[in-house]
C-alpha positions as CSV (number, residue, x, y, z in Angstrom):
1,X,106.2,184.7,94.8
2,X,106.6,181.0,95.4
3,X,104.1,180.0,92.7
4,X,106.3,181.5,89.9
5,X,109.3,179.4,91.0
6,X,110.3,176.1,89.5
7,X,111.9,173.5,91.8
8,X,113.2,170.2,90.6
9,X,111.9,167.3,92.6
10,X,110.3,164.2,90.9
11,X,108.3,163.0,93.9
12,X,106.9,166.5,94.7
13,X,106.1,167.0,91.0
14,X,104.3,163.7,90.9
15,X,102.2,164.5,94.0
16,X,101.4,168.0,93.0
17,X,100.2,167.0,89.5
18,X,98.3,163.9,90.5
19,X,96.7,165.0,93.8
20,X,93.6,166.4,92.1
21,X,93.2,163.4,89.7
22,X,94.1,160.2,91.6
23,X,92.4,159.3,94.9
24,X,94.2,160.2,98.1
25,X,94.8,156.6,99.3
26,X,95.8,155.2,95.9
27,X,98.2,158.1,95.3
28,X,99.9,157.6,98.7
29,X,100.2,153.9,98.1
30,X,101.8,154.3,94.6
31,X,104.3,156.9,95.9
32,X,105.3,154.9,98.9
33,X,105.9,151.7,96.9
34,X,107.7,153.5,94.0
35,X,110.0,156.0,95.7
36,X,112.8,155.2,98.1
37,X,113.2,156.6,101.6
38,X,115.9,159.0,100.5
39,X,113.7,160.4,97.7
40,X,110.9,160.9,100.3
41,X,113.3,162.8,102.6
42,X,114.4,165.0,99.7
43,X,110.8,165.9,98.8
44,X,110.1,166.7,102.5
45,X,113.1,169.1,102.6
46,X,112.1,170.7,99.3
47,X,108.4,171.3,100.3
48,X,108.8,172.2,103.9
49,X,111.3,174.9,103.0
50,X,108.3,176.9,101.8
51,X,106.1,176.1,104.8
52,X,106.3,177.9,108.1
53,X,106.3,174.7,110.2
54,X,108.6,171.9,111.0
55,X,108.2,168.6,109.2
56,X,106.8,165.9,111.6
57,X,109.0,163.0,112.6
58,X,107.2,159.8,112.2
59,X,108.3,156.4,113.6
60,X,107.4,152.9,112.8
61,X,107.1,150.6,109.8
62,X,104.7,153.0,108.0
63,X,106.6,156.2,108.6
64,X,107.2,156.7,104.8
65,X,103.5,156.4,104.0
66,X,102.6,158.9,106.8
67,X,105.2,161.3,105.4
68,X,103.8,161.1,101.9
69,X,100.3,161.6,103.2
70,X,101.5,164.8,105.0
71,X,102.9,166.1,101.7
72,X,99.6,165.4,100.0
73,X,97.7,167.4,102.6
74,X,100.0,170.3,102.0
75,X,99.5,170.2,98.2
76,X,95.7,169.9,98.7
77,X,95.6,172.8,101.2
78,X,94.4,176.0,99.3
79,X,95.8,178.3,101.9
80,X,99.4,177.2,101.4
81,X,101.3,178.7,98.4
82,X,103.9,176.3,97.0
83,X,106.2,176.6,94.0
84,X,105.8,174.5,90.9
85,X,107.8,171.4,91.1
86,X,109.1,169.9,87.9
87,X,110.7,166.6,86.9
88,X,113.8,166.2,84.8
89,X,114.2,162.4,85.1
90,X,110.8,161.1,83.8
91,X,111.8,157.6,84.6
92,X,111.1,158.5,88.3
93,X,107.5,159.2,87.5
94,X,105.2,156.2,88.1
95,X,102.9,155.3,85.2
96,X,99.4,155.9,86.5
97,X,97.4,157.2,83.5
98,X,97.1,156.8,79.7
99,X,99.8,159.4,79.2
100,X,102.3,157.3,81.1
101,X,101.3,153.8,80.0
102,X,103.6,150.8,80.6
103,X,103.7,149.3,77.1
104,X,105.8,146.3,78.2
105,X,103.2,145.2,80.7
106,X,100.5,145.7,78.1
107,X,102.3,143.6,75.5
108,X,102.8,140.9,78.0
109,X,99.1,140.8,78.8
110,X,98.3,140.6,75.1
111,X,100.7,137.7,74.6
112,X,99.1,135.8,77.5
113,X,95.6,136.4,76.1
114,X,96.7,135.2,72.7
115,X,98.1,132.0,74.1
116,X,94.9,131.3,76.0
117,X,92.8,131.9,72.8
118,X,95.0,129.4,70.9
119,X,94.6,126.8,73.7
120,X,90.8,127.2,73.6
121,X,90.9,126.7,69.8
122,X,92.9,123.4,70.2
123,X,90.4,122.1,72.8
124,X,87.5,123.0,70.5
125,X,89.0,121.1,67.5
126,X,89.6,118.0,69.7
127,X,86.0,118.2,71.0
128,X,84.7,118.3,67.4
129,X,86.8,115.2,66.5
130,X,85.4,113.3,69.5
131,X,81.8,114.2,68.5
132,X,82.4,113.0,65.0
133,X,83.9,109.7,66.2
134,X,81.0,109.0,68.6
135,X,78.5,109.8,65.8
136,X,80.2,107.4,63.4
137,X,80.2,104.6,66.0
138,X,76.5,105.1,66.6
139,X,75.7,105.0,62.9
140,X,77.8,101.9,62.2
141,X,76.8,99.6,65.1
142,X,73.0,98.9,65.5
143,X,71.7,98.5,69.0
144,X,70.0,95.1,69.7
145,X,68.1,94.5,72.9
146,X,68.0,91.0,74.5
147,X,65.6,88.7,72.7
148,X,62.4,87.8,74.5
149,X,58.7,88.6,74.6
150,X,59.5,92.3,74.6
151,X,62.5,92.4,72.2
152,X,63.2,95.4,70.0
153,X,65.9,95.9,67.3
154,X,67.1,99.5,66.7
155,X,68.6,100.3,63.3
156,X,71.4,102.8,62.4
157,X,68.9,105.7,62.2
158,X,67.5,104.9,65.6
159,X,64.1,103.5,64.2
160,X,62.5,100.3,65.4
161,X,62.7,97.6,62.7
162,X,60.4,95.1,64.5
163,X,56.7,95.5,63.6
164,X,55.4,93.7,66.7
165,X,53.6,95.8,69.3
166,X,55.9,96.9,72.1
167,X,54.8,96.3,75.6
168,X,57.0,97.8,78.4
169,X,56.8,95.8,81.6
170,X,56.5,97.5,84.9
171,X,59.3,97.5,87.6
172,X,57.3,95.0,89.7
173,X,57.0,92.6,86.7
174,X,60.7,92.8,85.9
175,X,61.6,92.2,89.5
176,X,59.2,89.1,89.8
177,X,60.6,87.8,86.5
178,X,64.2,88.1,87.8
179,X,63.3,86.3,91.0
180,X,61.7,83.4,89.0
181,X,64.6,83.0,86.7
182,X,67.0,83.0,89.6
183,X,69.1,86.0,88.6
184,X,68.0,87.7,91.8
185,X,67.5,85.7,95.0
186,X,65.0,86.8,97.6
187,X,66.6,87.7,100.9
188,X,64.4,87.0,103.8
189,X,64.7,89.4,106.7
190,X,65.5,87.8,110.0
191,X,62.4,87.6,112.2
192,X,62.9,89.4,115.5
193,X,61.8,87.2,118.3
194,X,59.3,88.6,120.8
195,X,60.4,88.9,124.5
196,X,57.7,88.0,127.0
197,X,57.8,89.1,130.6
198,X,55.7,87.1,133.0
199,X,53.0,88.8,135.2
200,X,51.4,85.9,137.0
201,X,51.6,85.9,140.7
202,X,54.1,83.3,142.1
203,X,52.7,80.8,144.6
204,X,55.7,78.5,144.8
205,X,59.0,79.7,146.3
206,X,60.8,77.4,143.9
207,X,59.6,79.4,140.9
208,X,60.4,82.8,142.4
209,X,62.4,84.9,139.9
210,X,65.4,87.1,140.8
211,X,64.4,90.7,141.7
212,X,66.2,93.3,139.6
213,X,66.1,97.1,140.1
214,X,66.5,100.0,137.7
215,X,67.2,103.7,138.4
216,X,65.1,106.6,137.1
217,X,66.9,109.9,137.3
218,X,64.9,113.1,137.4
219,X,65.9,116.8,137.2
220,X,63.6,118.9,139.5
221,X,63.9,122.7,139.6
222,X,62.1,125.8,140.7
223,X,61.8,124.4,144.2
224,X,61.4,126.8,147.0
225,X,64.6,127.0,149.1
226,X,62.7,126.6,152.4
227,X,61.0,123.4,151.3
228,X,62.8,120.2,152.5
229,X,63.7,117.2,150.5
230,X,60.8,115.3,152.2
231,X,58.3,117.2,150.0
232,X,60.0,115.8,146.9
233,X,60.1,112.3,148.3
234,X,56.3,112.5,149.1
235,X,55.6,113.6,145.5
236,X,57.6,110.7,144.2
237,X,55.7,108.2,146.4
238,X,52.4,109.6,145.2
239,X,53.5,109.3,141.6
240,X,54.4,105.6,142.1
241,X,51.1,104.9,143.8
242,X,49.3,106.6,140.9
243,X,51.0,104.4,138.3
244,X,50.6,101.1,140.0
245,X,48.9,99.6,143.0
246,X,51.6,96.9,143.3
247,X,53.3,96.5,146.6
248,X,56.6,96.8,144.7
249,X,56.1,100.6,144.7
250,X,56.6,100.7,148.4
251,X,60.1,99.2,148.0
252,X,61.2,102.1,145.9
253,X,64.2,104.1,147.1
254,X,64.4,107.9,146.6
255,X,67.8,109.8,146.8
256,X,67.8,113.6,146.4
257,X,71.0,115.4,145.5
258,X,71.0,119.2,145.6
259,X,72.5,120.9,142.6
260,X,74.2,124.3,142.3
261,X,72.0,127.0,140.9
262,X,72.7,130.3,139.3
263,X,70.4,132.2,141.7
264,X,69.5,131.7,145.3
265,X,65.8,132.2,145.1
266,X,65.2,128.7,143.9
267,X,66.7,125.2,144.3
268,X,67.3,122.3,141.9
269,X,67.7,118.6,142.7
270,X,68.8,115.5,141.0
271,X,66.4,112.7,142.2
272,X,67.3,109.1,141.7
273,X,64.3,106.7,142.1
274,X,65.2,103.0,142.3
275,X,62.2,100.7,141.4
276,X,61.6,97.1,140.5
277,X,62.2,96.4,136.9
278,X,58.7,95.0,136.6
279,X,57.1,98.4,137.2
280,X,59.8,100.4,135.4
281,X,57.7,101.7,132.5
282,X,54.7,102.4,134.7
283,X,56.9,104.3,137.2
284,X,58.2,106.6,134.4
285,X,54.7,107.4,133.3
286,X,53.7,108.2,136.8
287,X,56.7,110.3,137.6
288,X,56.4,112.3,134.3
289,X,52.7,113.1,135.0
290,X,51.9,116.7,135.8
291,X,49.1,115.7,138.2
292,X,51.5,114.6,141.0
293,X,53.8,117.7,141.1
294,X,52.9,121.1,142.5
295,X,52.0,123.9,140.1
296,X,55.1,125.7,138.7
297,X,57.6,122.9,139.5
298,X,59.8,121.9,136.5
299,X,60.4,118.2,136.1
300,X,62.6,116.5,133.4
301,X,64.4,113.3,132.8
302,X,68.1,113.4,133.9
303,X,70.3,111.5,131.5
304,X,74.0,110.6,132.2
305,X,76.5,110.8,129.4
306,X,78.6,107.7,128.9
307,X,81.8,109.5,128.0
308,X,82.5,111.6,131.0
309,X,79.7,110.8,133.4
310,X,78.3,114.4,133.6
311,X,74.6,114.8,133.8
312,X,72.6,115.9,130.8
313,X,69.1,117.4,131.4
């Protein structure tokens, strides 16, 4: 029978003896990295001569690994009877257990560990010397604080040698004392001047100011597609009348720009309202009031980015 035969093949011997001990993936990786392509082909020829099937032909960069995995599956299959493979050249057996330990690698690791331990000992001795030097300096030179109403002398042992009562000033007292002695100068913050905008009615044409205008951009969405832009303009006029009764509200200009929407069942607009600068703040409060817009309508400020000019809602 095939089980009583002994066939020489180092790779087949290695796989047959280690397939039940080493994990499948680890064993295939070790064999692929250790053995050459010619040795793998020799193992395939030796094993498949006892199997009633043709060896598969793999292609690609990992064909050797797939071939080794196929051999492992044959050795792990209990329904296939294979002979006992032996190894004559034990140098072609990878060291993967205590029985086949790589003593040179172990000695190298021990040498590296010994050098690291010696380096740690040198650093520890240097640290102890530095601690001793610092301690000797502290004991030889007493610390004397600046003389004054709250002076304190500290001896070598760290004890106070002055019998006077110690009074520690607060941070505010130290700051005030430094300002009085001139070591710290008080920096006065610049006073921000207040801007006044006139509201008195002008009777003389000679004192009439220049009229300036500012734009208020709004983003209005959830508008019914059948509703015309006139509805939005009417709501804007009502908002301006609500915020101010000034005649300047009547001079406001409203421009509606229809925007592209994701769906067709609603419409969105960018509305630009040009008002007099005098009523600018009041106009914003009126336009952002929910009382002037129909229920369910979405209204937000529309800001324009300075870098590319695109609108930001």
